[in-house]
N, C-alpha and C positions, 0 to 999 in steps of 0.2 A: 277243379283248379283251372285258372286262366292266367295268361301273362298279360299284364296291363301296360308295361313299359319296357323298352329295350334301349340301352345306351352302350354303344361301342366306342371305346376310347381309341384303341388301335387294334385292328384284326385284319390281316391280309392287306388289301388295298383300301379298306374302309377306315376312315379316321373321323372321330367326333360325330358319329351318326346316332340320331335319336328317332325312335318310333313309339307311338302309342297304339296299343292293340285293344280290341274290344272282344266281347263274346261273339261266338259264331264265326262268320267268314271274314277274313282280313286279306285283301288282295294287295300285292305290290307289283306294279307293272313297271319294269325297267328294261333298258336295252341290254343287249349282250355285252359282257365285260364290265357291267356296273359293279358286280359283287354280290349277286343274289345267292350264289352257292356259299360265299363267305358268310353271309347273314345266317343261312340255315345251319351251317357248321357251328357258328358262334352260339346259337341258341342251344344246340345239342351239347356243346362244351360247357355251358353254364350248368347243366344238369349232371353231366357225366365226366367233365374234364376232357382232356385230349386222348384220342385213341392211342394205345400202346403201339410201339414200332414193331412191325413184323420183319422177318428176314427178307432181304431183297426189296424193301419198300422205301429206300432212301428218298426217292423223288416224291412219292405220294404220301410220305409220312406227314400227317396233319400238322404236328407241332412245328415242323420245318416249313411246310408248305404255306401256312398262314401266319408266319412271323411278319410283323408290321413292315410294310414296304418303306414307310417313312420313318421308322424307328419309334421310340416312345414306349410307354407302358403297354404291355401286351395283354389286352383283355377289356373288361367293362363290367356291366351288371344288367340283371333283369329284375323286374318287380312282378310279384305274383300275388293273386288273391286266392286264398284257400278257405272257403267258408266265410266267416266274418273276420279273418285274420289277413294281414298284408305283410309280405316279407320282401326283402331285397337280397338277392343272391349275387355276390360279387366275387369274381375270380380274376386272378392275374397269373399269367404263364411265363415261364422262362425256357431256356434251352433244354433243361432237364426237368423231369417230374418233381425232383426233390425240392426245387425252388418255387413250385406252384403254391398259391395261397387261395383259401376259400373262406368267405365270411357270410354267415346267414344272420340277418338282422330283422328283428320284429319291429316294423315301422311304427306300430302303435305305442309300444313301450320303449322303443329305441334301445332294446337289449339285444346283445349278441347271443344267439342261441347255440351256434356251433361255429367253431373256427378250426377246421381240419380239412384234409383232402378226401374225405369220404364222398362217395357218389350220392349226392342228395337225390338224384333222380331215382335211384333204387329205393330209397326210403319213401319217396312220394308215390311212385308208380308201382312199386313192387317188382320191377324187372330191372335187369342190368343193362349196361350200355349196348351190348350186342343184340339183346332182345328188342330194345327200343329201336335200334337201327333197322331191324328187319320187320318192324311192325308199323309204327307211327311216323317214321322218318323216311320220306320218299325222296331219295337223292336223284338229281338229274341223270337220266340215261342209265341208272343203275338201281332200279327198284324191283328187280325180279324177285318174286316171292320165294322165300326159303324158310328154313327153320334152323334151330340149333338145339343142342341137348337140353338146355334149360326149358325152352318152350315145349320141346317134345316130351320132356318129363312131366311138365305141368299139364299138357294136353292129353298125353297118352298113359301116364303113370309109369314110365320107364324108371328103373331103379337107379340108374347111374347117369351122371351129368358129365359134361366136359366144358372147357372154357371158363364161364363165369363161376360155376361150382364144380369142383373136381368130380364129385359123384353125389348120389342121393344121400347116403349116410353122412358124407362130409357136409352137405348142406344142412342137415339136421343138427350136426355138431356145431356148425357156425351159428345157427339160430340159438342153440342152447348156450353157447358162449356169450352171445349178445344178450340173451335173457339174464344170464348170470351177472354180466357187467352192468346192465341197467338196474338190476335189483340191488347190486352193490352200491351204485351211485344214487340210488333213490334216497331221499332225505329220511332220516330215522325219526321215529315218533318222538323220541326224547328231544331231538333237535328242534322239531316243530313245537313241542310242548314248552321248551325253554323260551322260545320266542313269544309264545302265547302268554306265558307267565310274565315275561318282561313287559308285554303290552299291558297286562292287568296291573302290574306294579307301577308302571308309568302313569296309568289312569288314576290309580290311588294317590300317587304323589301329586299329580296335578290337582286333584280334589282337595288334598291336605293343604297344598300351597295356596289354592284359591280361597279356602276357609281362613287361612292365616292372613291373606290379603284383605279379605272382608273385615276381619277383626282390626287390622291395622288402619283401614280406612275409617272404621267406626271410631277408633281412638283418635285419629286425626281430626274427625269432625268435632269431638269433645274438646280437644286442644284448641281448635280454631274458635269454638264458642268461648272457652276460657280466656283466650287471648283478647277477644273483644271486650269481655267483662273487665279484665285488668287494664286494657287500653282506656276504657271509660273511667275507671277508678284513678288511673294515673293522670288522665286529663283533668279530672275534678281536683285531685291533690295539687297539681300544678297551678290550677286556677286559684285555689285557696292560698297557695304559697305566693302567687302573684299579688293577691289582695293584701296579704299580710306584709309583703315586701313594700307595697305602696304605702301602707300605714306606717311601717317602720321608717321608710324614707321621709315621710311627712314629719315623724318624730325627730329624725336626725336634722331635717331642714329647720324645724322650730328651735331645736337645740343650737343649731348653728346661728340662727337669727338672734336668739337670746344672748349667745356668747358674743356675737358681733356687736349687739346693742350695748352689752356690758363694757366691752372694750371701748366703744365710742363714748359711753358715759364716763368712763375713767379718763379718757382723753379730755373730755369737756371739763371735768372737775379739775384735772391738772392745769388746764388752760385758765380756768377761773382762779385757781390758787396763784398761778403766775401773775395774773392781773392784780390780785389783791396784794401780792408782794410788791408789784410795781407801784401800787397806790401807796403802800406804807413807805416805800423808798422815797416817793415824792415828799411825803410829810417829813421824813427824817432829813432829807436834803435841805429843806427850808430851814430847819432848826440849825443844822450845821452851818448853813450860810450866814445865818444871824450871828452865830457864835464866832465865826471867822471875822465878821465885821467888828464885833466887840473887841476881839483880841487884837485885831489890826489897829484899833484905836488905843486900847488900854496899854498894851506893851510899850509902845513908844512914849506914851505919856508917863507911865510909871518910871521908865528908864530916865527920862528927862528930869522928873521930879527928884528921883533919888540922886541923880548926878548933881543937881543943884544943891540938894540937902548935904551931900557929902562935901561939896565945895565949900559950903558955909561952915560946916563943922571943921574943916581944915583951916579955913581962914580964921576962925575963932580959936584955933589951936585946940579944939576939942578932940580932934583925931590927929594922929600922926600923919605927916604929909605923905610919907611912902605908903603907909597903910591906906590912906585915903585915895591915893592915886591907884593903888592896886584895886581897891573896892570899886573906884570909878571905872577902871578898865574892865573889871569883872561885870559891872552893871551894863557897860556898853556891850560886852560880849554876850551877856544874857539877852540884851535887847536885840542884838544881831541874830542870835540863835532863835529868839522868839519870832523875829520877822521871817526868818528862814522857815520856821515851822508853819507860820501862818501862810507864807507864800506856797509852801509845799501842799498844805491843806487845800488852798485855793486851786492849785493845779489839779489835784485829785478830784475835787468837786467839779471842776470844769470838764475833766475827762469823763467822769460818770455821767454828767449832764449831757455831754456830747454823745456818749454811747446810748443813753436812754432816748435821746431825741432822735437818733438814727433809726431805732427799732420801732418806736411808736410815734413817729412824727405826725403831728396834727391829728391824732386819734384820741378820742375821748374814752378813757379807761372805764369810766363809770357806765357809759353807754354799752361798751362791750360786755361788761359784767352783766348788765340787764339782759342783753341778747342771749348771753350764755345761760343765764338762769331760765329764760323762756325755753331755750332749746333743751336744757336738761329736764325741765318739767315735761315737755312733749315726749322726750325719749323715755322718761320714767313711765308715762302713761302707755306708750307703745310696748314697753317691756312688760308692764302689768297685763296688757291684753294678750301678748304672746305667752306669758306664763299661764294665763287662764286657758288659752287654747291648748297649751301643752298638757294640761291636766287630763284631757281625754285620750292622749296618746302616750302618756308616761309609762303605762304598763305594756305597750307594744314591744315585742321582741323580734329579732331576726327570724325569718321563717325556718321551721324545723324541717330539714331535708331528709330526715330518717324515713318518714312515711313515703316520700317520693322515691327514695333509694330502695325501700322495701318493695314497692310496686314495680319499679324498674327491674329489680332483681327477678321478681316473679315473672314479669313480662318477658324478660330475656330468657329465663329458664324455659318458659312455655314455647317461645319462638325456637329455641334450640330443640325442644322435643318435636315441634312441628317439622323442622328441617330434618331431624333424625328419622321421623316417621315417613316423610316423603322419600328420603333416601332408601329406607327399608322397602317401601312400596315399589319404588322404581326397580330395586334389585330383585324383589319378588316377581315383578312383571317380567323382567328379563329371564329369571329362572324358569318361570312358567312357559315363556316363549321357547326356551331351550328344551324344556320337557316335551312341549308340543312337537317341536322339530324331531326330537328323539323318538317320540311316539309315532310320528309319521314315517320315520325311517324304519322303525320296528315293524310297522304295518306293511310298508313296502317289502321289507325282508320276508315277512310272513306270507304276503301275497306271492312273492317271487318263489319262495321255497315250496309253497303249495302248488303253484303253477308248474314248477319244475317237476314236482312229484306227479302231478296230473299228466304232464307231457311224457314222463317216463312210463307211467301206467298205460298211456295210449300206445307208446312204442312196444311195451311188453305185450299189450293186447294184440297189436298188429302182428308182432312176431309169433305170438301164440296162435293167432288165426292162420298165419302163413304156414306155420309148422303143421297145424291141423289140416290145412288145405293140401299140403304136400302129401301127408299120410293118406288122406282120403283119396287123393288123385291116383295114388298107386293102385287102389283097389277098385275104382269105379270108372276106368278110362272109357271104355266103349259106350257104356250106358249114358254117362254124363256128357261126353264130348262129341264123339264121332258122328252119331246120328244128328244131334242138333246142329253141329258145325256144317255138315253137308246140307241140311235143310236151309240154314240161313245163307250159306254160300250160294246155293242154287237160286234162292230168292233174289239175291243181288244180281247174279249173272244173267238171269232171265230177262232183266230190263234191257239188255243189249240185243235181244231177239236173235240169238245165235242159232237156235234150233239144234243144239248139240248136247250131248249127255256128259257132263263133267262130274267127277267124284273126287273126294279127298280121302286118302288112305290113312292108316294109323301112324305113318311116318310123315304125315303132313305134306304129302306129295299130291299134286293135282294130275289126274289122268282122265283121258277121254275114252269112253266106251264106244267102240265101233263094231262093225260086222266082222272085223278081223282081230277082235280082242282089244285090250287097252293100249292107249297110245300116250306117250309122254308129251305134255303140251309144249316143252322146249323146242320141239321140232316144228312148231307152227310158225306162222308169220310173226314179225316183230309187233305189229299192231295187236294181233290176237294175244300174244304173250303179255303185252302191257295190260290188256283188258283183264285177263285171268289173274295176273299178279295184283292188279288194283283191287279186284273183287275179293281175292283171297286175303289180302292184307286188311281190307276193311272189315271182313268177317273176323279175322284174327284179332283185330283191335277190340272188337266187341266182346270177344271171348276172354282175352287176356287181362284187360284193364278193368277189373272189378272194384278196385280200391279207389283210385283217382283216375279221372279221365285226362289223358295227356293232350298236349297241343299236337295236332297233326300237321306236319310240314310237307307241302307238296311243291317240289322244286321243278317246275316246267316239265311235268311228266306225261303230257298228252300230245307231244309233238308227232307221234307216229299214228295218231288216230285220224280216220277220215271225218268229214264234216258231220255225218249222221251220228257216228259213235261218240264224237267229241261232244255233241249236244247232250247225249244221254249221260256221259260221264260228268258233265257240268251239273246236270240236274241231281245226280247222285251226290255230288259234293255239296250242293246247296241243301239237300236233305240231311246229310250227315252233319252239316254245320249247325243244325238245330240242336244237336246234342253235344257236339265237340267244338272246341275252338280250333280253327283251321287257319294256317298261314299259307296262302296260295301265291306262288311266285311264277311270273311268266314274262316273256319278252316279246310275244306276238300278240297284237291287239285282237286277233281272231280267237285266241285262246282265253281271253278275259271272260269272266263270268258276269253276266248282266244281272242287275237288281238283286 
């Protein structure tokens, strides 16, 4: 496991700080007071949270000591690579542990794996906070090698713990409780099977809907072919109707022309009759004129003759005088009346003549009649021709719209079916898309639940192995650890050419064999103590971290070494960096590690 990125939002005096780390050695050279120790504590806190407060530790209490100087959110995140997985561990702290938050996110699936205040470092490295602090975490001026009950138990097989685990049996109980909890939270086979069956049903539904979709598309193709057929038939029927309409309109036009010709012929005949009547009137008028002339002559003459006759008869006493006078008066009255009648007749003749002359003044009636006869003959010929032309259209009828309406009805029905099929196809495609989305979700759920089960199995396996390791450690302490530990410890310390005999006892204490017995190394110089503690902890790291290799934090730990020993220590760090990720912090350019 390695850390790839560090982001500090606010921690101590550090604000909005980002670092990218790589495998092997990572050096950060900063002046005193920059916040190197804050950076190292921040990384430890990401794995283990803040250290609990001890009695009398008010000033050095980490939670209070590293509260942001500038305010703001207290914390940040780190990103780690573990095999082919990438995770982000985000922690924020408050004044009390109860308000702390922890989020572990799988950056590949963007899923939150854990959201609690558990010490993720213990799950990753297999050791608690205190064990990490006295092994891989080298704090400035305070990295003297020591041990704790947990490490002692792991390395020596002691039966009882203190601090992180109350005692050995309690540790086994905790592991058993964790195993029980993991097994309880492990997805059930029925739950997994239900999702698998849901995936199978979803696939079957998709196949069924796709078959239905194919059927609808085939039916749509048939309807589209039919609509083309009826479209052509409708077009042909309309063309026939148009032709029939043209012939029918020709028939109507001929009928109209024949009717118009007949009306005109009637008008000409009426005009001809009027002219004939006028001609007859002229003849009658002449006869009446002659009669009037005769009467105008005869009536006065007869009146005069009778008057003379009556006068003679009276004179010869043939008639009585009174009677004769009366007859003469009567005759004169008859003459006057006759003259009046003749005069009235003349006036009427004159009026008729005047009216006739005003209408047909200077017009030859006979000529008009001849012209009319000619026009009537021509019109009769034209009518006969129209009637002959009419013969070929007389059977034409108005187009029958029923065939067109029938085709239009079928055409509309098919178009409706096409629209209906298209809507059904569109709905099916949406349904299939929904089913596909549901299938993908079911597949994700299946993958997630399987992955969750696999993760729980891994944790169960880790806890089982841890429990097995603890049980075996109790029985095989000396053979498994003490001899190899001393051998590897001496291999490291020999590089400093000290020419002294150091051994590690079963309580993880380093002692020096002298001619006067064993000597505690704490009584040696500070430089020698630093060398022994450095070698002891490097050896301890190799023995303790069998599960995951931790990041080793070295916070300016070589300040007490002379130039020669410093050079050797740097070489050891470079060698260890081939196996472990190291964060090396220093403020003196002389302590920087070249290449």
